C-alpha positions in Angstrom: -184.7 -23.2 40.1 -181.4 -23.6 41.8 -180.7 -26.4 44.3 -181.2 -26.0 48.0 -178.2 -25.5 50.3 -178.8 -25.9 54.1 -176.0 -25.4 56.6 -175.8 -27.1 59.9 -178.9 -29.2 59.4 -178.8 -32.9 59.8 -182.2 -34.6 60.0 -182.8 -38.3 59.8 -185.2 -39.2 57.0 -185.1 -35.7 55.6 -184.5 -35.2 51.9 -183.3 -31.8 50.7 -184.9 -31.1 47.4 -182.8 -30.4 44.3 -184.0 -28.3 41.4 -187.2 -29.6 40.0 -187.5 -31.4 36.7 -191.3 -31.8 36.6 -193.8 -29.0 36.5 -196.5 -28.7 39.1 -200.2 -29.0 38.2 -201.7 -25.5 38.3 -204.5 -24.7 40.7 -207.7 -23.2 39.1 -206.5 -20.0 37.5 -207.3 -16.8 39.5 -208.6 -13.7 37.7 -208.4 -9.9 38.1 -211.7 -8.0 37.5 -211.4 -4.3 37.1 -213.3 -1.6 35.2 -210.3 0.8 35.6 -212.7 3.7 35.9 -216.1 4.9 34.7 -214.2 7.4 32.6 -212.2 4.6 31.0 -215.4 2.8 30.1 -217.3 5.8 28.9 -214.7 7.9 27.1 -212.2 5.4 25.7 -214.8 3.0 24.7 -213.6 1.4 21.4 -212.0 -1.8 22.8 -210.0 -4.7 21.4 -209.3 -7.6 23.7 -206.6 -10.3 23.3 -204.8 -12.8 25.4 -208.0 -14.0 27.0 -209.1 -10.7 28.4 -212.9 -10.0 28.2 -215.4 -7.3 29.2 -218.9 -7.6 30.6 -221.8 -5.3 30.0 -220.9 -3.1 32.9 -217.5 -2.5 31.5 -215.6 -4.7 34.0 -212.6 -6.3 32.3 -211.5 -9.8 33.3 -207.9 -10.6 33.1 -207.5 -14.4 33.4 -204.8 -17.0 34.2 -203.4 -15.5 37.3 -200.1 -17.0 38.4 -198.1 -16.2 41.5 -198.2 -16.4 45.2 -200.3 -15.2 48.2 -199.2 -15.7 51.8 -202.3 -15.7 53.9 -200.1 -15.3 57.0 -198.8 -11.8 56.2 -200.8 -10.9 53.1 -197.7 -10.6 50.9 -199.0 -11.2 47.3 -197.6 -11.2 43.8 -200.0 -12.5 41.2 -199.7 -11.7 37.5 -202.6 -12.1 35.1 -202.8 -12.4 31.3 -204.7 -10.4 28.7 -204.5 -7.1 26.9 -207.0 -4.3 26.3 -206.4 -1.8 23.6 -208.8 1.1 24.5 -209.2 3.7 21.8 -211.0 7.1 21.5 -212.6 7.5 18.1 -213.6 10.9 16.7 -217.3 11.3 17.6 -219.6 9.9 15.0 -216.9 8.2 13.1 -214.4 5.3 13.2 -211.5 7.6 13.0 -209.1 6.6 15.8 -207.7 9.6 17.7 -205.6 7.6 20.2 -205.2 4.2 21.9 -204.1 3.3 25.4 -203.0 -0.3 26.0 -203.0 -2.0 29.4 -201.7 -5.6 29.4 -200.7 -8.4 31.8 -201.6 -6.6 35.0 -200.3 -7.9 38.4 -201.4 -7.3 41.9 -198.5 -6.8 44.4 -198.8 -6.3 48.1 -196.1 -6.1 50.7 -196.1 -7.1 54.4 -197.3 -3.7 55.5 -200.5 -4.0 53.3 -199.2 -1.5 50.7 -200.4 -2.6 47.3 -200.3 -1.7 43.7 -201.6 -2.8 40.3 -198.7 -3.0 37.9 -199.2 -3.5 34.1 -197.5 -3.2 30.7 -198.6 0.2 29.5 -198.2 2.0 26.2 -200.1 4.5 24.0 -200.3 5.6 20.4 -201.6 8.9 19.0 -201.7 9.0 15.2 -201.4 12.3 13.3 -205.1 12.9 12.4 -206.2 16.4 11.5 -209.8 15.6 12.4 -208.6 14.8 15.9 -206.5 17.9 16.1 -203.1 16.2 16.1 -200.6 17.0 13.4 -197.7 15.0 14.8 -197.9 11.3 15.7 -196.6 10.4 19.1 -196.4 7.1 20.9 -195.0 5.7 24.2 -193.2 2.3 24.3 -194.4 -0.6 26.4 -193.3 0.1 30.0 -194.2 -1.9 33.1 -195.4 0.7 35.6 -197.6 1.1 38.6 -201.0 2.0 37.4 -202.6 2.6 40.8 -202.0 2.0 44.5 -204.2 0.7 47.3 -204.1 -0.6 50.9 -205.1 -4.2 51.8 -204.3 -5.9 55.1 -203.9 -9.7 55.2 -207.3 -9.8 56.9 -209.1 -8.3 53.9 -208.7 -11.5 51.9 -211.5 -14.1 51.8 -211.8 -17.6 50.5 -212.7 -18.1 46.9 -212.9 -21.0 44.4 -209.6 -20.1 42.9 -208.0 -19.7 46.3 -208.3 -16.3 48.0 -210.1 -13.1 46.9 -209.5 -9.4 47.6 -211.8 -6.5 46.8 -210.3 -3.1 47.2 -210.6 0.5 45.9 -207.4 2.1 44.6 -206.1 5.4 46.0 -207.0 8.7 44.2 -207.1 11.6 46.6 -203.7 13.0 47.4 -201.8 10.7 45.1 -200.1 13.5 43.1 -199.7 16.8 44.9 -200.9 19.7 42.7 -198.3 22.2 41.8 -195.4 19.8 42.6 -192.6 19.5 40.1 -193.8 16.0 39.1 -197.5 17.2 38.8 -196.5 20.1 36.6 -194.4 17.9 34.4 -197.3 15.4 33.9 -200.3 17.8 33.7 -198.6 21.0 32.3 -200.6 23.0 34.9 -199.6 24.4 38.3 -202.9 23.7 39.9 -203.5 20.1 38.8 -204.5 17.5 39.6 -207.4 19.0 41.5 -207.2 18.0 45.2 -204.3 15.7 44.2 -206.7 13.2 42.7 -204.9 11.0 40.2 -203.9 7.5 39.2 -200.2 6.7 39.9 -197.8 9.2 38.4 -195.8 6.4 36.8 -198.9 5.5 34.8 -199.5 9.0 33.6 -195.9 9.2 32.5 -196.2 6.0 30.5 -199.0 7.4 28.2 -199.0 10.2 25.7 -199.6 13.7 27.3 -202.8 14.3 25.4 -204.4 11.2 26.9 -203.4 11.7 30.6 -206.4 13.9 31.6 -208.6 10.8 31.6 -206.8 9.7 34.7 -206.6 12.7 37.0 -209.1 15.3 38.1 -208.8 18.6 36.4 -211.4 20.6 38.3 -214.3 20.4 40.7 -216.9 19.5 38.0 -219.5 17.0 39.0 -218.5 14.9 36.1 -214.9 14.5 37.4 -215.8 11.7 39.8 -216.0 9.4 36.8 -212.2 9.5 36.8 -212.0 7.8 40.2 -210.4 4.3 39.9 -213.0 1.6 40.1 -212.9 -1.0 42.8 -211.3 -4.3 41.7 -211.5 -7.9 42.7 -208.3 -9.8 42.6 -208.0 -13.6 43.1 -204.8 -15.3 44.3 -204.0 -19.0 44.3 -203.8 -20.9 47.5 -200.9 -23.3 47.8 -201.7 -26.6 46.1 -199.8 -29.8 45.7 -200.0 -33.0 43.6 -198.4 -36.3 44.4 -197.7 -39.4 42.3 -196.3 -42.8 43.4 -193.4 -43.9 41.3 -194.5 -46.8 39.1 -191.1 -48.5 39.4 -190.3 -47.7 43.1 -193.2 -47.5 45.4 -191.2 -45.8 48.1 -190.8 -42.7 45.9 -193.5 -40.1 45.7 -193.0 -37.3 43.1 -194.6 -34.1 44.4 -195.2 -30.8 42.8 -196.3 -27.6 44.5 -197.7 -24.3 43.2 -198.4 -21.0 44.9 -196.0 -21.4 47.9 -193.8 -18.7 49.3 -190.2 -18.8 50.6 -190.9 -17.1 53.9 -193.7 -15.4 56.0 -192.0 -14.3 59.2 -188.3 -13.7 60.1 -186.5 -16.9 60.5 -188.7 -18.9 58.1 -186.7 -21.1 55.8 -189.1 -22.4 53.1 -191.5 -25.3 53.1 -191.5 -28.9 54.3 -193.5 -31.7 52.6 -194.1 -34.9 54.5 -196.3 -38.1 54.4 -198.3 -38.9 57.6 -201.7 -40.5 58.5 -204.6 -38.7 57.0 -206.9 -36.4 59.0 -204.7 -33.5 60.1 -201.2 -32.1 60.1 -199.2 -33.6 63.0 -197.7 -31.2 65.6 -194.8 -29.6 63.7 -194.1 -26.8 66.1 -190.7 -28.5 66.8 -188.4 -29.6 64.0 -187.8 -32.8 65.9 -191.3 -33.9 65.1 -190.3 -34.6 61.5 -189.8 -38.1 62.9 -193.7 -38.3 63.0 -193.6 -38.6 59.2 -192.9 -41.6 57.0 -190.9 -39.4 54.7 -190.1 -35.7 54.4 -188.6 -33.4 51.7 -187.5 -29.8 52.3 -187.7 -26.9 49.8 -185.6 -24.0 50.9 -184.6 -20.8 49.2 -184.4 -21.0 45.4 -186.0 -24.4 45.4 -189.2 -22.4 45.5 -189.8 -20.3 42.4 -190.1 -16.7 43.5 -192.7 -15.9 40.8 -195.0 -18.9 40.7 -194.3 -20.4 44.1 -193.7 -23.7 42.3 -191.4 -26.5 43.5 -191.1 -30.2 42.9 -189.1 -33.1 44.2 -189.4 -36.6 45.7 -190.4 -37.9 49.1 -188.9 -41.3 49.9 -191.0 -43.4 52.2 -189.7 -45.5 55.1 -192.1 -48.5 54.9 -191.3 -49.4 58.5 -193.1 -46.1 59.5 -196.3 -47.0 57.7 -199.4 -48.8 59.0 -201.3 -50.6 56.2 -204.6 -50.2 58.2 -204.4 -46.4 57.9 -204.9 -43.9 55.1 -202.2 -41.2 54.4 -201.8 -37.7 53.0 -199.0 -35.5 51.9 -198.8 -32.4 54.1 -196.9 -29.1 53.6 -196.0 -26.6 56.3 -193.7 -23.6 56.9 -190.2 -24.5 57.8 -188.7 -24.7 60.4 -191.0 -23.9 63.3 -194.5 -23.7 61.6 -194.6 -19.9 62.3 -197.7 -19.6 60.1 -200.4 -21.9 58.7 -200.2 -20.1 55.3 -198.3 -22.9 53.7 -200.4 -25.7 55.2 -201.9 -28.2 52.7 -203.2 -31.7 52.9 -203.3 -33.9 49.8 -204.8 -37.4 50.3 -202.9 -40.2 48.6 -203.5 -43.9 48.1 -200.4 -45.8 49.0 -199.9 -49.2 47.2 -198.8 -51.1 50.3 -198.3 -54.3 48.4 -195.8 -52.6 46.1 -194.0 -51.3 49.2 -193.4 -54.8 50.6 -189.9 -56.1 50.3 -189.6 -58.6 47.5 -189.2 -62.3 48.2 -188.3 -65.3 46.0 -189.6 -68.8 46.5 -187.8 -71.8 45.0 -188.7 -75.5 45.3 -185.9 -78.1 45.6 -185.8 -80.9 43.1 -187.7 -84.0 44.2 -186.2 -87.3 43.0 -188.2 -90.3 41.8 -189.0 -92.7 44.6 -191.0 -95.7 45.3 -194.4 -95.9 46.9 -194.1 -96.3 50.6 -191.0 -94.3 51.1 -191.5 -90.9 52.8 -190.4 -87.9 50.8 -190.2 -84.2 51.7 -190.8 -81.1 49.7 -188.4 -78.3 50.6 -188.9 -74.6 49.7 -186.4 -71.8 50.1 -187.9 -68.3 50.6 -185.2 -65.6 50.0 -186.1 -62.4 51.8 -188.4 -63.9 54.4 -187.5 -65.2 57.8 -191.0 -65.9 59.1 -194.4 -67.0 57.9 -195.2 -70.2 56.1 -195.2 -71.9 52.7 -198.2 -73.7 51.2 -197.4 -76.6 48.9 -200.0 -77.4 46.2 -200.6 -79.8 43.3 -202.9 -78.1 40.9 -206.0 -77.0 42.9 -205.2 -79.4 45.8 -203.4 -78.2 48.9 -200.8 -80.8 50.0 -200.0 -79.0 53.2 -198.4 -76.0 54.9 -195.0 -75.7 56.6 -193.5 -72.9 58.7 -190.4 -71.0 57.5 -187.3 -71.6 59.6 -183.9 -70.1 58.6 -185.4 -69.3 55.2 -186.7 -72.8 54.5 -189.9 -74.7 54.8 -190.2 -78.5 54.6 -193.3 -80.6 54.2 -193.1 -84.3 54.7 -195.4 -86.1 52.3 -197.1 -89.3 53.6 -195.6 -92.6 52.6 -198.9 -93.5 50.9 -198.5 -90.6 48.5 -200.1 -91.8 45.3 -198.1 -93.6 42.6 -197.7 -91.6 39.4 -196.4 -88.3 38.1 -196.9 -85.2 40.3 -196.4 -81.5 39.6 -196.1 -79.4 42.7 -195.6 -75.8 43.6 -194.6 -73.8 46.7 -196.2 -70.4 47.5 -195.3 -67.8 50.2 -198.4 -65.8 51.0 -196.4 -62.8 52.2 -196.7 -60.7 55.3 -197.2 -57.1 56.4 -193.7 -56.2 55.2 -192.8 -59.0 52.7 -194.3 -59.5 49.3 -195.8 -62.8 48.2 -194.0 -65.1 45.8 -194.3 -68.6 44.4 -191.9 -71.1 42.9 -191.8 -72.6 39.5 -193.4 -76.0 39.4 -191.5 -79.2 40.0 -192.4 -82.6 38.6 -191.5 -85.9 40.2 -192.6 -89.5 40.0 -193.7 -92.0 42.6 -193.1 -95.6 41.4 -195.0 -98.6 42.5 -193.2 -100.5 45.3 -191.4 -103.7 44.6 -192.6 -107.0 46.1 -191.3 -110.5 46.8 -193.6 -113.5 46.6 -192.9 -116.8 48.4 -194.9 -120.0 48.4 -194.6 -123.1 50.6 -196.7 -126.2 50.4 -197.6 -126.9 53.9 -199.6 -130.0 53.0 -198.9 -131.9 49.8 -201.8 -133.0 47.8 -202.0 -136.6 46.6 -204.1 -138.4 44.1 -206.6 -139.1 46.9 -206.4 -135.9 49.0 -206.1 -132.1 48.7 -203.2 -130.2 50.0 -202.4 -126.7 51.3 -200.1 -124.0 50.1 -199.2 -120.7 51.9 -198.3 -117.7 49.8 -196.7 -114.6 51.4 -196.1 -111.3 49.5 -193.6 -109.0 51.2 -192.8 -105.4 50.3 -189.5 -103.6 50.4 -188.4 -102.5 53.8 -190.7 -99.8 55.3 -193.3 -100.1 52.6 -197.0 -100.8 53.4 -198.0 -104.5 53.2 -199.4 -105.4 49.8 -203.0 -106.3 49.3 -204.6 -107.9 46.3 -204.9 -111.3 44.7 -202.4 -114.1 44.2 -202.7 -117.1 41.9 -201.1 -120.5 42.4 -200.6 -122.8 39.4 -199.7 -126.5 39.9 -198.6 -128.0 36.6 -197.2 -131.3 35.2 -197.0 -131.6 31.5 -200.4 -130.7 30.2 -202.0 -131.2 33.5 -202.7 -127.8 35.2 -204.5 -126.7 38.3 -205.0 -123.1 39.3 -206.3 -121.6 42.6 -206.7 -118.0 43.6 -207.1 -116.0 46.8 -206.8 -112.6 48.4 -204.0 -111.5 50.7 -204.9 -110.8 54.3 -203.6 -107.7 56.2 -200.3 -109.5 56.7 -199.8 -110.0 53.0 -200.4 -113.8 53.3 -203.0 -116.3 52.1 -203.5 -120.1 52.6 -204.9 -121.8 49.5 -206.2 -125.4 49.1 -204.5 -127.3 46.4 -206.6 -129.8 44.5 -205.9 -133.6 44.4 -203.4 -134.3 41.6 -204.2 -136.8 38.9 -200.9 -138.5 39.0 -198.0 -138.8 41.5 -194.6 -137.3 40.6 -192.8 -134.0 40.3 -195.0 -131.0 39.8 -194.2 -127.3 39.2 -195.8 -125.0 41.7 -195.9 -121.3 40.7 -197.2 -118.4 42.8 -197.9 -115.1 41.1 -198.9 -111.8 42.8 -200.6 -109.5 40.4 -199.6 -105.8 40.2 -201.7 -103.2 41.9 -201.7 -99.4 41.7 -199.1 -99.1 44.4 -197.2 -102.4 44.2 -195.3 -104.2 41.4 -196.3 -107.8 40.8 -193.9 -110.7 41.7 -193.6 -114.4 41.0 -192.2 -117.5 42.7 -191.9 -121.0 41.1 -190.4 -124.3 42.3 -190.8 -128.1 41.8 -192.2 -130.5 44.4 -193.0 -134.2 44.3 -196.5 -135.3 45.2 -197.2 -139.0 46.2 -200.1 -141.2 45.2 
């Protein structure tokens, strides 16, 4: 199919379809059911079928696999069916073949006035058989001709499983004027066919002269009505469409139509296909209403195959025109002004709204090692999102949530965040238009806070009385006051005294020093033992105790 060319048309969001590269999925195949005539069944009864054609017990032949178009607006139809019937007459009481008439691949064609015809590939073969009275073999080549004509207005079609169905009886009376030059040439008689009753002259001309009398009335005999063409039932496909969302680009829907027509009424231009909320075609009486669709493609002129009514192309969606709370369909309709409903179809689709969302990327800034008690912040950058929030987690534990501002989200961790190694991650949950994303994990360490221990003997012990020592453990600036236990050791030579106590809320403790055994210079040592959050520290000095 050639590409579409449209002059003077500029429509926002409209894609003009190029030649198709994918084939449309066929609708259920229509059939043509026709006996041809009772004469054909009774008198040319040795049949061989091929190409899918079959015959029932009543002699009705089914030609399958109809392909073509039917416009329910004006009745214009062109559907071609498959199958071949080789009908032979054998000499009575034997299998000796006297002649064969072949009818193959018939089609039903109807114009806008309702004038119709059945067209087929026709040929015949008459062997030289003395028993049959033929001394010279004759044959006619395969010729596509009109077999019979009929009249069928658009209103005569009814709904059927395959699409539409028409039952009609072909013309017979007055088809070929008796005594006319054409009639004499075909019948070799000046008074035939009787009453002008005949199949189409082109059909008679396509078969051997000795076989033609089966298809026109030769006299007024009561048996002659067997030659009347039988009624037929022809099915035609309704327009159908398939749609598939692109696996790599969710905004692209590949569509394929079958059974569409290029025009119904004067001024028609082809077919539009568009995606809109499910439940009924929007008002498309005005071309401006294309804006009601989230994406539209146009198929004009040769973009629609004249024989099969097939087209295919791509609809590109505008995600901003979609509502995730709604369901959607692909619609087709006659371009430009919807002059007929004959091309209307609705094909429900399931849009992957998540895949339509604009991608985002979340990254988490490096977090440096720091000491317990110092506040630290986690900062995530979300590329592609200017709103929403980021959730920070450590394993299954949520650390907190922070809003996105200027593409960044910052969560301040408490100064009491636990000492140790931490692996954290940042996640953006996404929004109606932005896809979710998460960062790679970051690992950082919180070290125990440093401390400083001081000790002062506020009352010196003697050999006769106890004393008092005050121990204070201070953290680094801004760090929580240490808690825990301190030990004070008073030593001189081999003489050692140890006292212990717990720090109060201010990081201090007053301890009672025991009486010393001898006067002199003693070493006083204060030690703060390490805790989960604080590093231990030590202070030592010498002091002289009296008797």
